[in-house]
C-alpha positions as CSV (number, residue, x, y, z in Angstrom):
1,X,204.3,190.5,130.9
2,X,205.6,190.5,127.5
3,X,205.5,194.4,127.7
4,X,207.7,194.3,130.9
5,X,210.4,192.6,129.6
6,X,210.6,194.7,126.6
7,X,210.8,197.7,128.5
8,X,213.7,196.2,130.5
9,X,215.5,195.0,127.0
10,X,215.0,198.5,125.7
11,X,216.0,200.6,128.9
12,X,219.3,202.3,128.6
13,X,220.0,200.5,132.4
14,X,218.9,196.7,131.8
15,X,218.0,195.2,135.2
16,X,219.2,191.4,134.3
17,X,218.0,190.3,137.9
18,X,214.6,191.3,137.1
19,X,214.8,190.3,133.8
20,X,215.6,186.6,134.8
21,X,212.9,186.9,137.4
22,X,210.2,187.6,134.9
23,X,211.3,184.7,132.2
24,X,211.4,182.3,135.1
25,X,207.6,183.1,135.1
26,X,206.8,182.6,131.7
27,X,205.8,179.4,129.7
28,X,209.2,178.5,127.5
29,X,206.5,178.8,124.6
30,X,205.9,182.3,125.2
31,X,209.4,183.1,125.8
32,X,210.2,181.8,122.3
33,X,207.6,184.1,120.9
34,X,209.7,187.2,122.4
35,X,212.5,186.3,119.9
36,X,210.1,186.9,117.0
37,X,210.2,191.0,117.5
38,X,213.6,191.5,118.3
39,X,216.7,192.2,116.3
40,X,219.5,190.3,115.9
41,X,222.1,191.5,118.3
42,X,219.0,191.4,121.2
43,X,218.1,187.9,120.1
44,X,221.7,186.7,120.9
45,X,222.1,188.7,124.3
46,X,218.4,187.8,125.2
47,X,218.9,183.9,124.5
48,X,222.3,183.9,126.9
49,X,220.3,185.4,129.7
50,X,218.1,182.9,129.7
51,X,218.4,180.4,132.6
52,X,220.5,177.4,131.4
53,X,217.6,175.1,132.8
54,X,215.3,176.1,130.2
55,X,217.3,177.6,127.3
56,X,217.2,174.2,125.6
57,X,213.5,173.9,125.7
58,X,213.0,177.6,124.5
59,X,215.3,176.9,121.5
60,X,213.1,174.0,120.5
61,X,210.0,176.0,120.5
62,X,211.8,178.9,118.3
63,X,211.5,179.7,114.3
64,X,214.0,178.1,112.1
65,X,215.6,181.4,111.3
66,X,216.3,182.4,115.1
67,X,217.5,179.1,115.7
68,X,220.4,179.4,113.0
69,X,221.2,183.1,114.4
70,X,221.7,181.5,117.6
71,X,223.6,179.1,116.5
72,X,226.0,181.1,114.5
73,X,226.8,182.8,117.7
74,X,227.7,180.6,120.2
75,X,230.9,179.0,120.8
76,X,231.1,175.2,119.8
77,X,230.6,174.3,123.6
78,X,227.7,176.0,124.1
79,X,226.0,174.6,120.4
80,X,226.8,170.8,121.8
81,X,225.2,171.8,125.2
82,X,222.0,172.7,123.2
83,X,222.0,169.5,120.8
84,X,222.6,167.2,123.5
85,X,219.9,169.0,126.1
86,X,217.3,168.3,123.0
87,X,215.0,165.9,122.8
88,X,215.9,163.7,119.7
89,X,212.8,164.5,117.8
90,X,213.1,168.5,117.9
91,X,217.0,167.8,117.6
92,X,216.2,166.5,114.1
93,X,213.6,168.8,113.3
94,X,216.2,171.3,113.8
95,X,218.8,169.5,111.6
96,X,216.5,169.2,109.0
97,X,215.7,172.9,108.8
98,X,219.4,174.3,109.1
99,X,222.0,175.0,106.2
100,X,224.7,172.4,105.5
101,X,227.3,174.6,107.5
102,X,225.3,174.6,110.5
103,X,224.4,171.0,110.4
104,X,227.9,169.9,110.4
105,X,228.7,172.4,113.3
106,X,225.8,170.9,115.5
107,X,226.7,167.1,114.8
108,X,230.1,167.8,115.1
109,X,229.7,169.2,118.9
110,X,227.1,166.9,119.8
111,X,227.8,163.7,121.7
112,X,228.3,160.7,119.7
113,X,225.5,158.5,121.3
114,X,223.3,162.1,120.3
115,X,224.5,162.3,117.0
116,X,223.9,158.4,115.9
117,X,220.1,158.6,117.6
118,X,219.6,161.7,115.2
119,X,221.6,160.2,112.1
120,X,219.4,157.4,112.7
121,X,215.9,159.3,112.7
122,X,217.3,161.3,109.6
123,X,217.2,157.9,107.5
124,X,213.6,157.1,107.8
125,X,211.5,158.2,104.7
126,X,210.1,161.7,104.6
127,X,206.1,161.5,106.4
128,X,206.9,158.3,108.0
129,X,206.3,157.4,111.7
130,X,209.8,156.9,112.0
131,X,210.8,160.3,110.9
132,X,208.6,162.2,113.8
133,X,209.5,159.4,116.6
134,X,211.7,160.1,119.3
135,X,214.1,157.4,121.5
136,X,213.4,158.9,124.6
137,X,210.9,156.8,126.5
138,X,210.5,154.8,129.5
139,X,210.9,150.8,129.1
140,X,210.5,148.4,131.6
141,X,210.8,144.8,131.9
142,X,207.9,142.5,132.6
143,X,209.8,140.5,135.3
144,X,210.2,143.5,137.1
145,X,207.8,144.6,139.8
146,X,206.2,148.3,140.6
147,X,208.5,149.0,143.0
148,X,211.8,148.4,140.6
149,X,209.4,150.2,138.0
150,X,209.2,153.8,140.5
151,X,213.0,153.3,140.6
152,X,214.0,152.9,136.9
153,X,211.3,156.2,136.3
154,X,213.2,158.1,139.0
155,X,216.3,157.4,137.7
156,X,215.7,158.1,134.0
157,X,212.2,159.7,133.5
158,X,214.0,163.2,134.2
159,X,215.4,163.2,130.2
160,X,212.7,161.3,129.0
161,X,209.8,163.3,126.8
162,X,207.1,161.4,128.5
163,X,206.5,159.2,131.7
164,X,202.8,159.0,131.5
165,X,202.8,155.9,129.5
166,X,205.9,152.9,130.0
167,X,206.3,150.3,127.6
168,X,207.3,146.5,128.5
169,X,209.6,144.8,126.6
170,X,211.4,141.6,126.7
171,X,215.5,140.9,126.7
172,X,215.1,141.2,123.1
173,X,213.5,144.3,122.9
174,X,210.4,142.9,121.6
175,X,207.3,145.0,122.8
176,X,204.9,143.0,124.8
177,X,202.7,145.5,126.6
178,X,202.1,149.3,127.9
179,X,202.0,150.1,131.2
180,X,200.0,153.7,132.2
181,X,201.4,155.6,135.4
182,X,197.9,155.4,136.9
183,X,198.1,151.8,136.7
184,X,201.4,152.0,138.2
185,X,200.4,154.0,141.0
186,X,197.0,152.0,141.8
187,X,199.1,148.5,141.9
188,X,200.6,146.7,145.0
189,X,204.5,147.5,145.1
190,X,205.2,143.9,144.7
191,X,202.9,143.2,142.0
192,X,204.9,142.0,138.9
193,X,204.7,144.8,135.8
194,X,203.1,141.2,133.8
195,X,200.2,141.0,135.8
196,X,199.0,144.4,135.3
197,X,200.5,145.7,131.6
198,X,197.8,146.4,128.8
199,X,198.8,144.1,125.9
200,X,195.9,145.0,123.7
201,X,197.4,148.2,122.6
202,X,198.1,150.4,119.5
203,X,201.7,150.9,117.8
204,X,202.9,151.7,115.0
205,X,205.7,150.5,112.5
206,X,208.3,152.8,111.4
207,X,207.2,152.9,108.0
208,X,203.7,153.6,108.4
209,X,202.6,156.9,107.2
210,X,202.3,159.7,109.4
211,X,198.9,161.1,108.2
212,X,197.4,157.0,108.9
213,X,199.4,157.5,112.5
214,X,197.6,160.8,112.9
215,X,194.4,158.9,112.6
216,X,195.3,156.6,115.0
217,X,195.4,158.7,117.4
218,X,192.4,160.7,117.0
219,X,190.4,157.3,116.8
220,X,192.1,155.9,119.9
221,X,192.4,159.0,122.1
222,X,196.4,158.7,122.5
223,X,198.6,160.7,124.0
224,X,201.7,158.5,122.8
225,X,202.2,155.7,120.6
226,X,205.0,152.9,120.4
227,X,207.0,152.5,117.2
228,X,208.2,149.1,116.3
229,X,210.8,147.4,113.6
230,X,209.9,144.4,110.9
231,X,210.9,142.4,114.2
232,X,208.3,143.9,116.3
233,X,211.2,145.5,118.3
234,X,210.4,148.9,120.1
235,X,212.6,151.4,118.6
236,X,210.6,154.8,119.5
237,X,207.6,156.8,120.3
238,X,205.3,159.1,119.2
239,X,203.8,161.9,121.6
240,X,200.8,163.7,120.9
241,X,202.5,167.3,120.5
242,X,204.2,165.9,117.3
243,X,201.1,164.3,116.0
244,X,199.5,167.8,116.0
245,X,202.4,169.1,113.9
246,X,201.6,166.3,111.2
247,X,198.0,167.6,111.6
248,X,198.5,171.1,110.9
249,X,200.8,170.3,108.4
250,X,198.3,167.8,106.6
251,X,195.4,170.2,106.9
252,X,197.7,173.0,105.5
253,X,198.5,171.0,102.4
254,X,194.9,170.0,101.7
255,X,193.6,173.2,102.1
256,X,196.4,174.5,99.6
257,X,195.5,171.6,96.8
258,X,191.7,172.4,97.4
259,X,192.1,176.2,96.5
260,X,194.7,174.7,93.2
261,X,198.0,175.4,94.6
262,X,201.3,173.4,94.7
263,X,201.8,172.2,98.5
264,X,204.8,174.2,100.1
265,X,206.4,173.5,103.4
266,X,207.7,177.3,103.6
267,X,205.7,179.9,105.4
268,X,203.8,182.5,102.9
269,X,206.2,185.3,104.4
270,X,209.2,183.3,103.9
271,X,208.6,182.0,100.8
272,X,210.2,184.0,97.4
273,X,207.8,185.3,95.0
274,X,209.5,182.8,92.1
275,X,208.5,179.7,94.6
276,X,204.8,181.5,95.1
277,X,204.2,181.7,91.4
278,X,205.3,178.6,90.4
279,X,203.2,176.7,93.1
280,X,200.1,178.8,91.8
281,X,201.1,178.5,87.8
282,X,200.6,175.2,87.0
283,X,197.1,174.7,88.2
284,X,195.8,178.1,86.8
285,X,197.5,177.0,83.4
286,X,195.5,173.7,83.7
287,X,192.3,175.5,84.6
288,X,192.5,178.4,81.7
289,X,193.2,175.5,79.3
290,X,190.3,173.6,80.4
291,X,188.2,176.7,80.0
292,X,188.6,175.8,76.4
293,X,186.0,173.1,76.5
294,X,183.5,175.7,77.7
295,X,184.4,178.2,75.0
296,X,183.9,175.3,72.2
297,X,180.6,174.9,73.7
298,X,179.5,178.5,73.7
299,X,180.6,178.6,69.9
300,X,179.1,175.5,68.7
301,X,175.7,177.3,69.9
302,X,176.5,180.0,68.3
303,X,173.7,180.8,65.7
304,X,171.0,179.6,68.7
305,X,172.5,182.8,70.8
306,X,172.2,184.9,67.6
307,X,168.8,184.2,67.2
308,X,168.1,184.6,71.2
309,X,170.7,186.7,72.4
310,X,168.9,187.2,75.8
311,X,170.1,183.4,76.6
312,X,173.8,184.8,77.1
313,X,172.8,186.8,80.1
314,X,172.2,183.3,82.0
315,X,175.2,181.9,81.2
316,X,177.3,183.3,84.6
317,X,174.6,182.6,86.5
318,X,174.1,178.9,85.8
319,X,178.0,178.5,86.0
320,X,178.4,180.1,89.1
321,X,175.7,178.2,90.7
322,X,176.8,175.0,89.6
323,X,180.5,175.5,90.5
324,X,179.3,176.6,94.0
325,X,176.8,173.8,94.6
326,X,179.7,171.6,93.8
327,X,182.0,173.1,95.8
328,X,179.8,172.8,98.7
329,X,179.5,168.7,98.5
330,X,183.0,168.3,97.4
331,X,184.4,170.3,100.3
332,X,181.9,167.9,103.1
333,X,183.0,165.0,101.7
334,X,186.7,165.9,101.6
335,X,186.6,166.7,105.2
336,X,184.2,163.5,105.8
337,X,187.1,161.3,104.3
338,X,189.9,163.2,106.0
339,X,188.5,162.4,109.4
340,X,186.9,159.3,108.7
341,X,183.5,159.8,108.7
342,X,182.9,158.8,105.0
343,X,184.8,155.7,104.0
344,X,185.5,154.5,100.2
345,X,182.6,151.9,100.7
346,X,179.9,154.6,101.3
347,X,179.7,156.0,97.4
348,X,176.6,154.7,97.0
349,X,175.5,156.1,99.9
350,X,177.1,159.5,99.4
351,X,176.0,159.5,95.5
352,X,172.0,159.1,96.9
353,X,172.0,161.6,99.5
354,X,173.9,164.0,97.3
355,X,171.1,163.3,94.7
356,X,168.1,164.4,97.0
357,X,170.2,167.1,98.3
358,X,170.5,168.7,94.4
359,X,167.0,168.2,94.1
360,X,165.6,169.5,96.8
361,X,168.2,172.6,96.3
362,X,167.4,172.8,92.8
363,X,163.7,172.9,93.4
364,X,164.0,175.9,95.7
365,X,166.4,177.7,93.4
366,X,164.7,176.9,90.4
367,X,161.3,178.3,91.5
368,X,162.8,181.6,92.8
369,X,164.7,181.8,89.4
370,X,161.4,181.2,87.4
371,X,159.7,184.0,88.9
372,X,163.0,186.3,88.7
373,X,163.2,185.8,84.9
374,X,159.3,185.6,84.4
375,X,158.9,189.3,85.8
376,X,162.3,190.7,84.7
377,X,162.1,189.5,80.7
378,X,158.9,190.5,79.5
379,X,156.9,187.5,81.0
380,X,158.2,185.2,79.2
381,X,157.3,181.9,80.1
382,X,159.3,179.5,77.5
383,X,162.5,181.4,78.5
384,X,162.2,181.3,81.9
385,X,161.0,177.7,81.7
386,X,164.5,177.0,79.9
387,X,166.8,178.5,82.6
388,X,164.7,177.3,85.3
389,X,165.1,173.7,84.2
390,X,168.6,174.4,83.3
391,X,169.7,175.5,86.6
392,X,167.5,172.7,88.3
393,X,169.7,170.1,85.9
394,X,172.7,172.1,86.8
395,X,172.6,172.0,90.8
396,X,171.4,168.5,90.8
397,X,174.6,167.4,88.8
398,X,176.9,169.7,90.3
399,X,175.9,168.0,93.7
400,X,175.9,164.8,92.8
401,X,179.9,165.0,90.8
402,X,181.0,167.1,94.0
403,X,180.0,164.2,96.2
404,X,181.3,161.4,94.1
405,X,184.7,162.5,92.5
406,X,186.5,162.7,95.9
407,X,185.4,159.2,96.5
408,X,186.6,158.1,93.5
409,X,189.7,159.5,93.7
410,X,190.0,158.0,97.2
411,X,189.5,154.7,95.7
412,X,191.9,155.2,93.0
413,X,194.7,156.4,95.4
414,X,194.6,160.3,94.4
415,X,194.5,162.6,97.1
416,X,190.5,163.4,97.2
417,X,191.3,167.3,98.2
418,X,192.6,167.6,94.5
419,X,188.8,166.5,93.3
420,X,188.0,170.0,95.0
421,X,186.5,173.4,93.8
422,X,188.2,174.7,91.0
423,X,188.5,171.0,89.2
424,X,184.8,170.4,89.8
425,X,183.8,173.8,88.7
426,X,185.6,173.3,85.3
427,X,183.5,170.1,84.9
428,X,180.3,171.1,86.1
429,X,180.5,174.4,83.8
430,X,181.0,172.2,80.7
431,X,178.1,170.2,81.9
432,X,175.8,173.2,82.8
433,X,176.3,175.0,79.3
434,X,175.8,171.4,77.2
435,X,172.7,171.0,79.4
436,X,171.3,174.8,78.9
437,X,171.9,174.6,75.3
438,X,170.1,171.3,74.7
439,X,167.3,172.3,76.7
440,X,166.9,175.9,75.0
441,X,166.9,173.8,71.9
442,X,164.2,171.7,72.7
443,X,161.8,174.3,74.6
444,X,162.5,177.4,72.5
445,X,162.8,175.4,69.1
446,X,166.1,176.9,68.4
């Protein structure tokens, strides 16, 4: 269907009726993707062709650059129409991405009530539950009957983000319960909402961290969550589509930290070279300077290396093996902490498990390494024993450090993702060299 649409758009004579017919059969997300492959003039033209009842939905899924192109091309009344039809949380996302001149124009043409709601959400701290919630939800009175509740839903539900769960409030807007569409449909029309509502519901406060809210969604398999203020008054809801964006954002941030990158909100292709370099250079400098430690350790054993220079040949293998072993453990523990499988109190269990894993891996790698070194280096048993013992100790320490550091970081309120491969590799490199040269002194008598 996408190819058909592009063939119509690029034809000498554009069959608008056929184009509209095809667009009406497509999902709004797929329509938004069409704009990514169009030039500026075609973007504006195609948006004007869209049926008015889906234009605002398509706009919400478009990327910020294309949104800006469209807003700058529309009249004030058309801008107002788009903003007013957007759900409040989508309008806030749009406002946060736009330059000041576009924001000013969008807010000027929005209805006063919509503008008030947008400004209200913009005041909440970044990464808080309040900043990602929407105010478009269905609330019911606990004294209402099921029949009256359906009347309310029919009246206002069309413009709400979700009607699958309705929230029960008192006259002072205090949240007292939640009722699902299923419960309403199966109840007697004359039943009171207070009789069928669920009073054991999960909710968030406006100042709660959005990552903690995402954990709650995952733990309780929620589609939506009510958000209350300090007085427990209902002020909004968070829907699962917004939480998916949070999960993607937080996962991306953790991946960047684990790769020794400063987190960035901008897509790669839209980020300038200077910004990309800045995000990378800080950690590169830290890791480069930390390598001074390993250099100092090697220098301090210079006399021993002069006597037996073959020892130098095994340093890269030891350092690489230790770094890889530590990275394996840290990756698993960081992931476990992120999804709630591992908690801070599990530090001793994790440490003991990683020690046993380290012993097993160290024995297997050590055995293979002993045979390799022995036959490739003149059947020198002492040299083989030295390298093998060093490798075993390195793997054991790397596994233990890699498993414990992320939990220690969590306990002292540091992001565990920072304790990932690059940092652990640096620590393990220094430890492996000290172990290697110490064993060499004892076994080889250097």
